[in-house]
Phi, psi and omega in degrees: 000137179288136176245162189282151166271129178299137179253145171277183183291137180219167168293152188308315182296321178297314184297317175302319183292315183295317179303318181297315180292324180290314184292327176298318178293325177293314179300316179303320186262355180229011177298146350278155176208173186250170177305317179301324179294317177297321171304314180292319181289322187272329187083000180277158177292155180301319177299319180294319176299312180299313182293323179294315182296323173303318181291325177290329177295316183296331169280001180066022179275342179235139179246142173270130184260353184099186186290146175259190179293137175277145178252028178115343182243209180289139183290126186281148177288128180262143185240155177219143172293132179269094184280353177261014178302323178195186186220157176235159182240134177242132188230129176246108184268114175250178180295333184228358182210159178233129183237132183237152174222133172258132184221149173280182184283358170274346185088013175281123177282126187258339179195158180226157178211136186228140178221154178273134180244017184299326185264317181254094185239000176289158180305315182295319181295318179302313182294320174309307180306311182305307183299321179296314177295318179292325177297320180294316179295323180291319177298319178298331176264007178072030180247169175233183184298335186287341178281342181283123181260331183193158179224143176227143183227142178249123182249148184271070180182177180294126187231126173276098188291327181299313184267348182070037184245126169274108188293315179201134178221084195296336180282355180251187181245119178067033179262072173230121185050058182261124176288064190299319182300309180299319181296317180292313180302312183295329179285312186264343187061028170229163174303139179234157177231136177233134188215154171300143185298323184284321173298323181295317179301319180298317175301318178299318184292324178284330178285307190232005190241217191283348180255020181300125177081006186262126180270337185232105183201162181237135170258119186247111181262125178236114181213232171297314173255182181223126177208164180226145170252127187253120165257123181231120184055043180068010178240143172293129189255128181251334185087171182300319183243023171073018185247012174303138180092358177279067190283349177299342183269358176306135181284143179240120183310138178095350181260164181296130181284125177219162182286147181287129175217145184294332186266009176229147179290147182276175183300314176298314173304319176306319186273314184243008167289172187304315178295322181296318182288324177294323176295317180298321182294314180300318182295320179297317181295321175295317180296326181285340172084176185291333185301327189282343179051042180272138176283112184286355187253025177288150170279159185307315182295327175292320179297315177301318177295325176294324172297324177291333179281351174115359179292119187293327180292313175295328179291329178294317177299315181299313184298315181294318177298319179296320176298318179294314177298316179298322178296317182297315182295323177294320179294319178298317180292328175295319184281317189263329185054043180287144182279349182212139170238115180260127181266136173221184181092160181304325179272318182297337177275357177302121181297317179296324180291319182301311187296320180293319183286322178298322177294320178300312182294329180297342180282343180288142180282326176214186188055048184231075183284158175294137186253129180221155174259140177315135174265356180258350180062219181291345180284352177308308179300319181297313180294328181292315181287330171301314181297320177293329176291319178300318177297318179295326181292316179303316182294324176292312184298325184261001182295329181298336181285356172289000000 
């Protein structure tokens, strides 16, 4: 059972808001339950619980289910969180695809929609696609626009969350200083949240994935690009200029020193991002000559699988990639002392790479975090933006109590 977090002293309206959010969270995770259960779980007084529940009932966020089982006295009224009060939208914007999810207020995904964005990648076209897809998802559930309470989007670039602006997304078209939050709010007429896609994936992993209950961890996504979502003391860390976690720019010893620039891949990404490994494999195939009959067009995960089967050329590439990644994780761990590193992305979830890196980290005397592979896969981003949209709904619902 979920239990309450104790609250410190606040001004009355803030305290009421926190009480409402806390009891709503308890109802979400413990439904059905009675007022007495909520008093016990929250640590709040019975009058406070009763008045807050009445306010939530007026908002139609709480449903009465009738009398429950008796423990020898009067049968208690049982309560349930109304997860169908409204719905939220989650958006994962990729370099070549767009994924949408419609979820209820429990975070249960009710429908999905996907579109190719290789042709339509400008901000205006992407927002058009999002609106088209969400209209279809709502229609499939027998809902209309008025049932949507909030929308959250993850973008593949440096994102100013406070202003809702995508500062730079090199894998998209004309995505420099894009006011994505305003574009979404103007189109959908509901509150919107915008976040970096890897940060959103970290939120998803902490909510429903491999990092549940972990306050200090790193989500490391390795695919075509490389990025990290950083949780420090249970809070997502963005940095002074919103670029915390851009670990693809980490310098790698032995590589050519270059200045960090948003429109260019970083040293780490160049070496062990998707294109870097494919480039290394093609070069190795050329050096091996025609006698080896190697396919120069293998994907990185195929190269690693070939290494696992005993191919010495592929094994060399796997070993070098694991060493570089292991060094990067060690450096991150020396700085942050995170207890867990979750690997995601098409390359990061490779089991051969995971095993090699885990072996290397075990040789560290310290800076040796637990290593795990995402349990959500590519859905980490979707669950993350759904969670962010749910958080925004809670803020909006209780704003009136100020």
